[in-house]
C-alpha positions as CSV (number, residue, x, y, z in Angstrom):
1,X,62.6,29.6,-29.3
2,X,63.0,26.9,-32.0
3,X,64.4,23.5,-30.7
4,X,68.1,23.3,-31.4
5,X,67.7,20.3,-33.8
6,X,65.5,22.5,-36.0
7,X,68.0,25.3,-36.4
8,X,69.1,25.2,-40.0
9,X,72.7,26.3,-40.6
10,X,73.7,26.2,-36.9
11,X,76.5,23.8,-36.1
12,X,78.1,22.4,-33.0
13,X,81.5,22.3,-34.8
14,X,82.8,25.5,-36.5
15,X,84.9,23.5,-39.0
16,X,81.8,21.7,-40.1
17,X,80.0,25.0,-40.5
18,X,82.7,26.3,-42.7
19,X,82.6,23.1,-44.9
20,X,78.9,23.4,-45.2
21,X,79.1,27.1,-46.2
22,X,81.8,26.3,-48.8
23,X,79.6,23.6,-50.4
24,X,76.5,25.9,-50.4
25,X,78.5,28.7,-52.1
26,X,79.7,26.5,-54.9
27,X,76.2,25.3,-55.5
28,X,74.9,28.8,-55.5
29,X,77.2,30.0,-58.3
30,X,77.2,26.8,-60.4
31,X,73.5,25.7,-60.2
32,X,71.6,29.0,-59.8
33,X,71.1,32.2,-61.7
34,X,70.9,35.8,-60.6
35,X,67.1,35.6,-61.0
36,X,67.2,32.7,-58.6
37,X,69.1,34.8,-56.0
38,X,66.4,37.5,-56.4
39,X,63.7,34.9,-55.8
40,X,65.5,33.7,-52.7
41,X,65.7,37.3,-51.4
42,X,62.0,37.9,-51.9
43,X,61.3,34.7,-49.9
44,X,63.7,35.8,-47.2
45,X,61.7,39.1,-46.9
46,X,58.4,37.2,-46.8
47,X,59.6,34.8,-44.1
48,X,61.3,37.5,-42.0
49,X,58.4,39.9,-42.1
50,X,56.1,37.2,-40.9
51,X,58.3,36.6,-37.8
52,X,59.3,40.3,-37.3
53,X,57.5,40.7,-34.0
54,X,58.9,37.5,-32.6
55,X,62.4,38.5,-33.7
56,X,62.1,41.8,-31.8
57,X,60.8,40.1,-28.7
58,X,63.5,37.5,-28.8
59,X,66.2,40.1,-29.2
60,X,64.9,42.3,-26.3
61,X,64.6,39.2,-24.1
62,X,68.1,38.0,-24.8
63,X,70.0,41.3,-24.8
64,X,67.9,43.6,-22.6
65,X,68.6,46.4,-25.0
66,X,66.2,48.8,-26.7
67,X,62.5,48.9,-27.5
68,X,60.2,46.4,-29.1
69,X,58.6,48.9,-31.5
70,X,62.0,50.2,-32.6
71,X,63.5,46.8,-33.1
72,X,60.5,45.9,-35.4
73,X,61.2,49.0,-37.4
74,X,65.0,48.5,-37.4
75,X,64.8,44.8,-38.4
76,X,62.1,45.5,-41.0
77,X,64.4,48.1,-42.6
78,X,67.2,45.6,-42.8
79,X,64.9,43.1,-44.5
80,X,63.0,45.4,-46.9
81,X,65.6,48.0,-47.8
82,X,68.6,45.8,-48.3
83,X,69.9,45.7,-51.9
84,X,69.7,42.6,-54.1
85,X,71.5,41.7,-57.3
86,X,70.5,45.0,-58.9
87,X,73.3,46.6,-56.9
88,X,76.0,44.5,-58.6
89,X,77.7,46.7,-61.2
90,X,79.1,45.8,-64.6
91,X,81.7,47.8,-66.5
92,X,82.0,47.4,-70.3
93,X,84.8,48.9,-72.5
94,X,84.2,48.7,-76.3
95,X,86.6,49.9,-79.0
96,X,87.8,48.8,-82.4
97,X,90.5,46.9,-80.5
98,X,88.0,44.6,-78.9
99,X,85.5,44.2,-76.0
100,X,86.3,44.0,-72.3
101,X,83.8,43.3,-69.6
102,X,84.4,43.6,-65.9
103,X,82.3,41.4,-63.7
104,X,81.9,41.8,-60.0
105,X,82.4,38.2,-58.7
106,X,81.9,36.7,-55.2
107,X,84.7,36.1,-52.8
108,X,83.3,32.7,-51.8
109,X,82.9,32.2,-48.1
110,X,82.7,35.3,-45.9
111,X,83.4,35.4,-42.2
112,X,81.2,37.9,-40.3
113,X,81.1,39.2,-36.7
114,X,77.7,40.4,-35.5
115,X,77.3,42.8,-32.5
116,X,75.1,42.3,-29.5
117,X,73.3,45.6,-30.3
118,X,71.9,44.3,-33.7
119,X,72.0,40.5,-33.7
120,X,69.1,40.1,-36.1
121,X,69.5,43.1,-38.4
122,X,73.2,42.4,-39.0
123,X,72.5,38.7,-40.0
124,X,69.7,39.7,-42.3
125,X,71.4,42.7,-43.9
126,X,74.8,41.1,-44.4
127,X,73.2,37.8,-45.3
128,X,71.1,39.3,-48.1
129,X,73.9,41.4,-49.5
130,X,76.5,38.7,-49.4
131,X,74.2,36.1,-50.9
132,X,73.0,38.5,-53.6
133,X,76.7,38.8,-54.6
134,X,77.1,35.0,-54.8
135,X,78.7,34.4,-51.4
136,X,77.9,32.3,-48.4
137,X,78.5,33.5,-44.8
138,X,79.7,32.1,-41.6
139,X,78.6,34.3,-38.7
140,X,80.5,34.5,-35.4
141,X,77.7,36.0,-33.4
142,X,78.2,38.0,-30.1
143,X,77.7,35.5,-27.3
144,X,75.0,37.7,-25.7
145,X,73.0,37.7,-28.9
146,X,73.7,34.2,-30.2
147,X,70.1,32.9,-29.7
148,X,68.7,35.7,-31.8
149,X,71.4,35.3,-34.4
150,X,70.9,31.5,-34.6
151,X,67.2,31.9,-35.0
152,X,67.7,34.5,-37.8
153,X,70.2,32.3,-39.6
154,X,67.8,29.4,-39.4
155,X,64.9,31.5,-40.7
156,X,66.8,32.7,-43.7
157,X,68.0,29.2,-44.6
158,X,64.4,28.0,-44.3
159,X,63.3,30.7,-46.7
160,X,66.1,29.9,-49.2
161,X,65.3,26.2,-49.2
162,X,61.6,26.9,-49.5
163,X,62.4,28.9,-52.6
164,X,64.4,26.0,-54.1
165,X,67.8,27.1,-53.1
166,X,70.8,25.3,-51.4
167,X,71.1,24.5,-47.7
168,X,73.6,26.4,-45.5
169,X,74.2,29.6,-47.4
170,X,74.3,31.2,-43.9
171,X,75.9,29.3,-41.1
172,X,77.2,29.9,-37.6
173,X,78.7,27.9,-34.6
174,X,76.1,27.2,-32.0
175,X,78.4,28.6,-29.2
176,X,80.5,31.4,-30.8
177,X,83.5,32.8,-28.9
178,X,87.0,34.0,-29.5
179,X,88.2,30.5,-30.3
180,X,85.6,30.0,-33.0
181,X,86.4,33.4,-34.4
182,X,90.1,32.4,-34.5
183,X,89.2,29.3,-36.6
184,X,87.1,31.4,-39.0
185,X,89.9,34.0,-39.4
186,X,92.6,31.4,-40.1
187,X,90.5,29.1,-42.4
188,X,91.8,29.1,-46.0
189,X,88.2,28.7,-47.1
190,X,87.2,32.1,-45.7
191,X,88.4,34.8,-48.1
192,X,86.8,38.0,-46.7
193,X,86.0,39.2,-43.2
194,X,83.2,41.6,-42.2
195,X,83.1,43.1,-38.7
196,X,80.5,45.3,-37.0
197,X,81.6,46.6,-33.6
198,X,84.2,48.6,-31.7
199,X,87.9,49.3,-32.3
200,X,88.9,46.1,-30.5
201,X,87.0,44.1,-33.1
202,X,88.5,46.0,-36.0
203,X,92.0,45.4,-34.6
204,X,91.4,41.7,-34.1
205,X,90.2,41.3,-37.7
206,X,93.0,43.3,-39.2
207,X,95.6,40.9,-37.6
208,X,94.2,38.1,-39.8
209,X,96.1,39.3,-42.9
210,X,92.9,39.0,-45.0
211,X,90.8,41.7,-46.6
212,X,88.5,43.2,-44.0
213,X,85.3,45.3,-44.3
214,X,85.0,46.8,-40.8
215,X,82.3,49.0,-39.2
216,X,83.7,50.9,-36.3
217,X,82.4,53.2,-33.5
218,X,80.6,56.4,-34.1
219,X,79.9,59.5,-32.0
220,X,77.6,61.5,-34.3
221,X,77.1,65.2,-33.5
222,X,74.2,67.4,-34.7
223,X,74.1,71.1,-35.1
224,X,71.0,73.3,-34.7
225,X,71.5,76.8,-36.2
226,X,69.4,79.9,-36.0
227,X,67.8,79.3,-39.4
228,X,66.4,75.9,-38.5
229,X,62.7,75.0,-38.1
230,X,63.1,74.3,-34.4
231,X,59.8,72.4,-34.1
232,X,60.9,70.0,-36.8
233,X,64.4,69.8,-35.4
234,X,63.1,68.9,-32.0
235,X,60.8,66.3,-33.4
236,X,63.6,64.9,-35.6
237,X,66.2,64.7,-32.9
238,X,63.7,63.2,-30.4
239,X,62.8,60.4,-32.8
240,X,66.3,59.7,-34.2
241,X,68.5,60.0,-31.1
242,X,66.0,57.9,-29.1
243,X,65.6,55.1,-31.7
244,X,66.1,51.7,-30.0
245,X,67.4,53.7,-27.0
246,X,70.3,55.2,-29.0
247,X,71.9,51.9,-29.8
248,X,72.5,52.6,-33.4
249,X,76.0,53.9,-34.3
250,X,74.5,56.5,-36.6
251,X,72.2,58.0,-33.9
252,X,72.9,61.5,-32.7
253,X,74.9,61.4,-29.5
254,X,75.5,65.1,-28.7
255,X,73.7,68.3,-29.9
256,X,75.4,71.7,-30.6
257,X,72.8,74.5,-30.5
258,X,73.4,78.2,-31.2
259,X,73.0,80.4,-28.2
260,X,70.4,82.7,-29.9
261,X,67.9,79.8,-30.2
262,X,69.0,77.5,-27.5
263,X,66.2,78.2,-25.0
264,X,63.6,78.0,-27.7
265,X,64.9,74.7,-28.9
266,X,64.9,73.3,-25.3
267,X,61.2,74.3,-25.1
268,X,60.4,72.5,-28.3
269,X,62.3,69.4,-27.1
270,X,60.2,69.3,-23.9
271,X,57.0,69.8,-25.9
272,X,57.6,66.6,-27.9
273,X,58.2,64.6,-24.7
274,X,61.9,64.8,-23.8
275,X,62.8,65.0,-20.1
276,X,65.0,68.0,-19.1
277,X,67.5,67.1,-16.4
278,X,68.4,69.9,-14.0
279,X,72.0,70.5,-12.9
280,X,71.7,68.1,-9.9
281,X,70.0,65.4,-11.9
282,X,72.5,65.6,-14.7
283,X,75.3,65.2,-12.2
284,X,73.6,62.1,-10.7
285,X,73.0,60.6,-14.1
286,X,76.6,61.2,-15.2
287,X,78.0,59.6,-12.0
288,X,75.7,56.6,-12.7
289,X,76.5,56.0,-16.4
290,X,80.1,57.2,-16.7
291,X,82.7,55.2,-14.8
292,X,86.5,55.6,-14.4
293,X,89.3,53.1,-14.4
294,X,92.4,53.2,-12.2
295,X,94.1,55.6,-14.6
296,X,91.2,57.9,-14.6
297,X,90.0,57.0,-18.1
298,X,86.3,57.4,-18.6
299,X,84.1,54.7,-20.0
300,X,80.3,53.9,-20.2
301,X,78.6,51.7,-17.6
302,X,77.4,48.8,-19.7
303,X,74.6,48.2,-17.3
304,X,72.7,51.2,-18.8
305,X,73.5,50.7,-22.5
306,X,70.2,50.4,-24.4
307,X,68.1,51.0,-21.4
308,X,64.9,53.2,-21.4
309,X,65.1,56.7,-20.0
310,X,62.8,56.0,-17.1
311,X,64.9,53.0,-16.0
312,X,68.0,55.2,-15.8
313,X,66.1,58.0,-14.0
314,X,64.7,55.5,-11.5
315,X,68.2,54.5,-10.5
316,X,69.0,58.1,-9.5
317,X,65.8,58.4,-7.5
318,X,63.4,59.9,-10.1
319,X,60.2,58.0,-10.4
320,X,58.0,59.1,-13.4
321,X,54.8,57.7,-14.8
322,X,55.6,58.6,-18.3
323,X,58.0,57.1,-20.8
324,X,60.1,59.9,-22.3
325,X,62.2,58.6,-25.1
326,X,65.2,60.8,-24.2
327,X,66.5,62.8,-21.3
328,X,68.7,65.8,-22.1
329,X,70.8,68.4,-20.2
330,X,72.8,71.5,-20.9
331,X,76.6,71.1,-20.4
332,X,80.0,72.1,-21.7
333,X,82.5,70.6,-24.1
334,X,84.4,69.1,-21.2
335,X,81.5,66.7,-20.3
336,X,82.5,63.0,-20.8
337,X,79.2,62.2,-22.7
338,X,80.2,64.7,-25.4
339,X,83.1,62.4,-26.3
340,X,81.9,58.9,-25.3
341,X,79.6,56.8,-27.5
342,X,77.0,56.4,-24.8
343,X,74.4,54.2,-26.6
344,X,71.7,55.3,-24.2
345,X,69.0,58.0,-24.5
346,X,70.9,60.5,-22.3
347,X,71.8,63.4,-24.6
348,X,74.1,66.4,-23.9
349,X,73.2,69.8,-25.3
350,X,76.1,72.3,-25.8
351,X,75.4,76.0,-26.1
352,X,77.5,77.6,-28.9
353,X,78.3,81.3,-29.3
354,X,78.5,81.1,-33.1
355,X,78.0,78.7,-36.0
356,X,81.8,78.6,-36.4
357,X,82.2,77.5,-32.8
358,X,79.5,74.8,-33.3
359,X,81.3,73.4,-36.3
360,X,84.7,73.4,-34.4
361,X,83.2,71.6,-31.4
362,X,81.2,69.2,-33.4
363,X,84.3,68.1,-35.3
364,X,86.2,67.7,-32.0
365,X,83.3,65.5,-30.6
366,X,83.2,63.3,-33.7
367,X,86.9,62.5,-33.1
368,X,87.7,61.7,-36.7
369,X,85.6,58.5,-36.8
370,X,84.2,59.8,-40.2
371,X,80.9,58.1,-39.3
372,X,77.8,60.2,-39.1
373,X,76.6,63.7,-38.5
374,X,73.6,66.0,-39.1
375,X,72.7,69.6,-39.3
376,X,69.4,71.4,-39.0
377,X,69.7,74.6,-41.1
378,X,68.1,76.3,-44.1
379,X,71.4,77.9,-45.0
380,X,73.0,75.8,-47.7
381,X,76.3,77.6,-47.4
382,X,76.5,76.6,-43.7
383,X,75.5,73.1,-44.5
384,X,78.3,72.9,-47.0
385,X,80.9,74.3,-44.6
386,X,79.9,71.8,-41.9
387,X,79.8,68.9,-44.4
388,X,83.3,69.7,-45.6
389,X,84.6,70.1,-42.0
390,X,83.0,67.0,-40.5
391,X,83.9,64.7,-43.5
392,X,81.6,61.9,-42.3
393,X,80.3,58.9,-44.3
394,X,76.8,59.8,-43.4
395,X,75.8,63.5,-43.4
396,X,72.1,64.6,-43.2
397,X,70.5,68.0,-43.5
398,X,67.2,68.7,-41.8
399,X,66.5,65.1,-40.8
400,X,67.5,62.4,-38.4
401,X,70.6,60.4,-39.4
402,X,68.4,57.5,-40.2
403,X,67.0,59.5,-43.2
404,X,70.0,58.3,-45.2
405,X,68.8,54.8,-44.9
406,X,65.3,55.3,-46.3
407,X,63.6,56.3,-43.0
408,X,62.4,59.8,-43.7
409,X,64.7,60.2,-46.7
410,X,66.0,58.3,-49.7
411,X,68.5,55.5,-49.3
412,X,69.1,51.8,-48.9
413,X,69.6,50.0,-45.6
414,X,72.7,48.3,-44.3
415,X,73.6,47.3,-40.8
416,X,77.3,47.6,-41.6
417,X,78.8,51.1,-42.2
418,X,82.4,50.5,-43.0
419,X,84.1,53.7,-41.8
420,X,87.6,52.4,-40.7
421,X,88.1,50.5,-44.0
422,X,86.4,53.1,-46.2
423,X,83.7,51.2,-48.0
424,X,80.9,53.2,-46.3
425,X,77.4,51.9,-46.5
426,X,77.8,48.3,-47.6
427,X,75.8,46.4,-50.1
428,X,76.2,43.4,-52.5
429,X,78.8,45.4,-54.5
430,X,81.0,45.6,-51.3
431,X,81.3,41.9,-51.1
432,X,82.6,41.3,-54.6
433,X,86.0,41.3,-56.4
434,X,86.5,42.7,-59.9
435,X,87.2,40.2,-62.7
436,X,88.0,41.3,-66.2
437,X,87.3,39.4,-69.4
438,X,88.8,40.7,-72.7
439,X,87.9,39.7,-76.3
440,X,91.0,41.0,-77.9
441,X,92.0,41.7,-81.6
442,X,88.8,43.6,-82.4
443,X,86.5,40.7,-81.4
444,X,82.8,41.6,-81.0
445,X,83.2,45.2,-82.1
446,X,80.3,45.8,-84.4
447,X,80.5,49.4,-85.6
């Protein structure tokens, strides 16, 4: 870990961090061009990719979540597939009455909350997008991921400065907590808030009275119907639901399989390496990872979030030499893991009598989060029916949900999927405000 004196953009005092970010943002928009911003982004990508393995190791060491190889892929995606200035739109209205141009301008200083599940990717992805749009950012990192976030903030600043840009476009308090977040939210300098986390985080930011771009919880279902290529479906689910031990909010959390192909799909899952829990084992795992409060409300045991399958199995007395990326079990709709966002590679499979039942149950399990879902089917009519019913921001056919972010499909990358506030997959255009300039009286109309 870099010595604390060498961490660029990391401040002991949150007020000083805000002042530094304000100064950097003003320099960015008055002294530098859009081409300069693109140059800064290219250098960020260069610097970050050179340190990608170290970033992954640091994140795993600090949080205890996920897998090194998946963190490298996840963070690389945030670096390489994040959008730059090309994503900033412009609208032009030209008539014989004159010419009007709409510019998408920066907010200024943005306050951002980063989750413990993605402390590096969120800083990189939001940092690139916000800076491309002309903003600076003050991050309030999750305390359990602050070392990784601080290193990432410093690395990005180093890249920007090396490319001739201003200091402190990205900043953060050295010891972030609820008090520093309160200062950030109340600061008149901070014009926009970005939050990535659960419903508590969204509620906290909404109380600020400022515009909020918030990414909330997800519980993505996947349907496997009787027209699907079951081998590809098993491979896709195995790769996607297990990615970084199911930490991603977009990752499939429960699978609805038609009865006619259920047993065959289970066989295909086992062929690719998934561990099948029998009835006794699934009960033991459930008792281990699902807890209840005094009122009987179920919640996930945080001790096992982001842990590998063999670690979880070991704690119920199952010692295995292999490293299966997921364990799965057959269950009913009443099982708590159908409705809880488990964020661990323990996946419930639900047997469905018909496609209509699968759709009905999948919609119930998604719980109106409008986050992510997938379907493995060759029947476009069924795909359309499910897509309309589930109404999620991310909807994928015949691929893991990560396909929508350029991993096995087409798309850009973003660590913040703003479902509660409706912006969807965020990018530079998300962190802008529309300004309109009009040349009236027929000015500049040349026809």
